[in-house]
C-alpha positions in Angstrom: 94.1 122.9 67.8 95.6 119.5 67.3 94.2 116.2 66.2 95.6 113.9 69.1 97.4 110.3 67.8 96.9 106.7 69.5 99.9 104.6 70.2 99.3 100.7 70.8 102.0 99.2 73.1 101.4 95.2 72.8 103.0 92.4 74.3 102.1 89.1 75.2 100.9 90.4 78.7 99.1 93.6 78.1 98.4 96.2 75.7 98.0 99.5 76.6 97.3 103.3 75.0 98.8 106.4 74.7 97.2 109.2 73.6 99.0 112.3 72.0 96.6 114.8 74.3 98.4 115.2 77.5 100.8 112.5 76.5 98.3 110.0 78.8 97.0 106.4 78.9 93.8 106.1 77.8 93.5 102.3 78.1 96.1 99.5 79.8 94.0 95.7 79.4 95.8 92.7 80.7 95.4 90.1 78.2 95.3 86.9 80.6 93.1 88.1 82.8 89.3 88.4 81.9 87.2 90.2 84.5 84.4 88.6 83.1 83.6 85.9 80.9 85.0 87.3 77.1 86.3 91.0 78.6 89.6 91.3 79.5 90.6 93.4 82.5 90.9 96.9 81.7 92.7 99.5 84.9 91.6 102.6 82.8 88.0 103.7 83.4 86.5 104.3 80.3 87.1 107.9 78.8 89.5 108.9 81.4 93.3 109.9 80.5 95.6 108.8 83.1 99.5 109.6 84.0 99.0 113.4 83.0 101.5 115.6 84.3 100.7 119.2 86.3 104.3 121.6 86.9 103.2 123.9 90.2 105.6 126.5 91.1 106.7 126.1 94.7 107.1 130.6 95.3 103.6 130.8 93.4 100.4 129.9 93.1 100.7 129.3 89.2 100.4 126.5 88.0 100.7 124.5 84.3 98.2 121.8 83.8 99.7 120.1 80.7 97.0 117.2 80.3 95.4 119.5 77.1 98.9 120.4 75.4 99.8 118.1 72.4 103.2 114.6 73.3 104.4 114.6 70.0 105.6 110.6 70.2 108.0 109.0 68.4 106.8 105.8 67.9 103.4 104.9 66.3 103.0 101.8 67.8 105.1 99.1 69.7 104.9 95.4 69.3 106.6 93.5 72.1 107.4 89.5 71.3 109.1 87.8 75.1 112.2 88.8 75.8 112.1 92.3 74.1 112.6 95.7 75.5 111.6 99.2 74.2 110.6 102.9 74.1 108.6 105.6 73.6 109.2 108.7 74.1 106.6 111.7 74.2 107.4 115.0 74.6 106.0 118.4 74.7 107.2 122.1 73.8 106.1 124.4 76.1 107.9 127.4 74.5 110.3 129.7 75.5 113.0 126.9 75.3 110.9 125.0 78.0 110.2 121.4 77.2 108.7 117.7 78.9 109.5 115.1 78.1 107.8 111.7 79.2 109.7 108.5 78.7 108.4 105.2 78.8 110.0 102.1 79.3 108.5 98.4 78.5 109.3 94.7 79.1 107.1 92.3 77.2 107.4 90.0 80.4 106.5 92.3 83.3 103.0 94.6 83.4 104.9 97.4 84.8 106.8 99.8 82.4 109.2 102.6 83.6 108.6 106.1 83.8 110.7 109.0 83.8 110.3 112.2 82.7 112.4 115.2 82.1 111.1 118.5 82.2 114.3 120.7 80.1 113.7 124.5 81.1 112.7 124.8 84.2 113.3 125.9 87.5 114.5 124.7 90.6 111.0 126.0 91.8 108.8 124.2 89.7 107.6 120.9 90.8 106.1 117.7 88.7 103.2 116.0 89.5 102.3 112.7 87.7 98.5 112.4 87.7 95.9 109.3 87.9 92.9 111.3 88.6 89.5 109.0 89.0 91.6 105.8 90.1 92.2 101.8 88.7 89.0 100.7 87.0 87.8 97.3 88.8 89.6 94.1 87.7 87.2 91.8 90.1 83.9 91.0 89.9 84.0 91.2 93.9 84.9 94.5 95.1 86.7 93.1 98.1 88.7 91.0 96.3 90.4 95.3 94.9 89.8 96.5 98.2 92.1 93.9 99.9 94.9 94.3 97.9 94.9 98.1 96.8 98.4 99.6 98.1 98.9 103.8 98.1 102.9 104.7 98.7 104.0 108.5 98.4 106.5 110.5 99.9 105.9 112.9 102.7 108.2 114.9 104.0 110.8 113.1 102.5 110.0 109.9 103.9 108.1 107.2 102.0 104.6 106.1 102.9 102.8 102.9 102.4 98.9 102.6 102.8 97.1 99.2 102.8 93.7 99.0 101.9 93.1 97.2 105.0 90.0 98.7 107.1 91.1 97.0 110.9 94.5 99.4 110.6 93.9 102.5 109.1 97.9 103.6 109.0 100.2 104.9 107.2 103.8 103.0 108.1 106.9 104.7 107.4 108.7 102.6 105.1 112.0 104.2 104.6 114.1 108.2 104.6 
């Protein structure tokens, strides 16, 4: 049993909090946007853990949920000023020479961050799934504004599909192979 630690990443635009418990994202506050007066927009639902990983085998029903595994972080906190970049490495040792590493890359001037996942010792038949199980928390007072900006993108049979939250269309558009 381990005691989870929090890793805070602060930029001029946002404050992100990661947990060593599953290498998960537990908070994403937008520092320049308020949902209500005095209440910053929070994209992660309270009490949830996002960007968790599950390893699934193509050859069997075997599945390994890494959301409860310790991911050791290489830093305790990151504070960026405009123009700066940084990265955070979080590694889970699964035993038997197997490791899963999450590498987050941050740019102080962007709201997005990159996430690369490296599985050392995994076989070609093991697939990694990144999960955001509870969805993004409401950012707007009016739910219709959030729904109008909703986008889902996924790879299906090696083709990138995009779904928009437009109720009248209700269809996927193929974006490429």
